[in-house]
C-alpha positions in Angstrom: -37.9 92.1 158.8 -39.0 95.5 160.0 -40.2 98.2 157.7 -41.4 101.8 158.0 -43.9 103.1 155.5 -44.4 106.8 155.7 -47.6 106.9 153.7 -49.8 103.8 153.9 -52.1 103.2 151.0 -55.7 102.8 152.2 -56.2 100.0 149.7 -53.5 97.9 151.6 -55.3 98.4 154.9 -58.7 97.6 153.4 -57.3 94.4 151.8 -55.7 93.3 155.1 -59.1 93.9 156.8 -61.0 92.0 154.0 -58.6 89.0 154.4 -58.7 89.1 158.2 -55.0 89.8 158.4 -55.5 93.0 160.5 -56.7 91.2 163.7 -53.4 91.5 165.4 -52.3 94.9 164.1 -51.5 97.4 166.7 -51.3 101.2 167.0 -48.3 102.5 169.1 -48.8 106.2 169.8 -50.3 106.7 166.3 -47.8 104.4 164.5 -49.4 101.4 162.9 -47.6 98.1 163.5 -48.7 95.4 161.0 -48.3 92.1 162.8 -47.9 88.9 160.6 -50.2 85.9 161.3 -48.9 83.5 164.0 -47.4 80.1 163.3 -49.2 76.9 164.2 -46.9 76.4 167.2 -47.6 80.0 168.4 -51.3 79.4 168.2 -51.0 76.0 169.9 -49.2 77.6 172.9 -51.6 80.5 173.0 -54.8 78.5 172.8 -53.8 75.8 175.2 -52.6 78.3 177.8 -55.7 80.4 177.5 -57.9 77.3 178.1 -55.7 76.2 181.0 -56.1 79.6 182.7 -59.8 80.0 182.3 -60.9 78.2 185.5 -58.6 80.3 187.7 -59.8 83.5 186.0 -63.4 82.6 186.4 -63.0 81.9 190.1 -62.0 85.5 190.5 -64.8 86.8 188.2 -62.4 87.6 185.4 -62.4 86.7 181.7 -59.7 85.3 179.5 -59.5 86.3 175.8 -57.1 85.8 173.0 -56.2 88.6 170.5 -58.2 91.3 172.2 -57.0 94.9 172.2 -55.8 96.7 175.3 -56.3 100.4 174.8 -54.7 103.6 176.2 -56.7 105.5 173.5 -57.9 105.1 169.9 -54.4 105.7 168.6 -52.5 103.7 171.2 -53.3 100.1 171.7 -51.7 96.6 171.7 -53.1 93.2 171.0 -51.6 90.6 173.4 -51.9 87.0 172.7 -53.8 86.5 176.0 -55.4 89.0 178.2 -57.1 88.4 181.6 -59.3 91.2 182.8 -62.0 92.1 185.3 -65.5 93.0 183.8 -65.1 96.6 184.8 -62.0 96.9 182.6 -63.9 95.8 179.5 -65.5 98.0 176.8 -67.1 97.3 173.4 -63.8 97.6 171.7 -61.7 95.5 174.1 -59.9 96.3 177.4 -59.8 99.9 178.4 -59.1 99.5 182.0 -56.0 97.8 183.5 -55.7 94.1 182.6 -54.9 91.7 185.4 -52.6 89.6 183.3 -51.2 89.9 179.8 -49.4 87.0 178.1 -47.2 87.4 175.0 -46.2 84.2 173.1 -42.8 85.2 171.8 -42.0 84.5 168.1 -38.7 85.2 166.5 -38.3 88.9 165.8 -41.5 90.0 167.4 -42.0 93.0 169.6 -43.1 91.2 172.8 -40.3 92.7 174.9 -41.0 96.3 173.7 -44.5 96.0 175.0 -43.8 95.0 178.6 -43.4 98.5 180.0 -46.5 99.8 178.1 -48.6 97.0 179.7 -47.2 97.7 183.1 -47.9 101.5 182.7 -51.6 100.6 182.0 -51.7 99.0 185.5 -51.3 95.4 184.4 -50.4 93.3 187.4 -48.4 90.6 185.6 -46.9 90.3 182.1 -45.8 86.9 181.1 -43.6 86.2 178.0 -43.6 82.6 176.8 -41.1 81.6 174.2 -42.9 79.5 171.6 -39.9 77.3 170.9 -38.2 76.6 174.2 -41.4 77.3 176.3 -39.2 79.3 178.8 -41.0 81.8 180.9 -40.2 85.4 181.7 -42.5 87.2 184.2 -42.7 90.9 184.8 -44.7 92.6 187.6 -45.1 96.2 188.9 -42.1 95.3 191.2 -39.9 94.3 188.3 -38.7 91.1 186.6 -39.5 87.9 188.6 -36.6 85.4 188.9 -38.0 81.9 188.1 -37.5 79.0 190.5 -34.6 76.6 189.9 -36.9 74.5 187.6 -37.8 77.6 185.5 -41.3 77.8 187.0 -43.1 81.0 188.0 -46.1 81.8 190.1 -48.6 83.9 188.2 -49.9 85.5 191.4 -53.0 87.3 190.2 -54.4 83.9 189.0 -52.8 81.8 191.7 -51.3 79.3 189.2 -47.8 78.0 188.7 -46.4 77.5 185.3 -43.5 75.2 184.8 -41.5 74.7 181.5 -40.0 71.4 180.6 -38.3 70.3 177.4 -41.1 70.1 174.9 -43.9 70.8 177.5 -45.4 73.5 179.6 -47.3 72.7 182.8 -50.0 74.7 184.5 -50.4 73.6 188.2 -48.9 70.3 187.3 -51.0 69.5 184.2 -49.3 69.4 180.9 -50.6 71.5 178.0 -51.3 69.6 174.8 -48.7 71.1 172.5 
């Protein structure tokens, strides 16, 4: 369900913050998007994928974080499920420079697809959308959408890793994630 609230009560925002429910909230050109907490499946995919990508990122001197903000400015930011970034792109609040890779784990009814062009406009080299249910992969780069191989796999070029979906499993360079 989507809702537009023209005048948000500060008490609601403070309560969301107190309960830790605001960690994934986003600001889209001054419009607050309240994002619901992820499901267990969503978190399983997100966490296992982040761990699987860490070694490849570290070899390049990059960091991998979950739920860290990517900023255009204070009133325009998104919170991807996974962001891979170079140290010079980081700031105290999150990622202010261009991320190397952004990954969105797609949940039913979420706004993953609406964020792709925004990430690419920030200079992100690759945006990967992973469907939490089917584990299908959709990769977008500065050159456009990447057509997966016959087996559904894609090469995440900035990290030099291949991701391959399989019924009930996702593989990173041939190793299955524990989902």
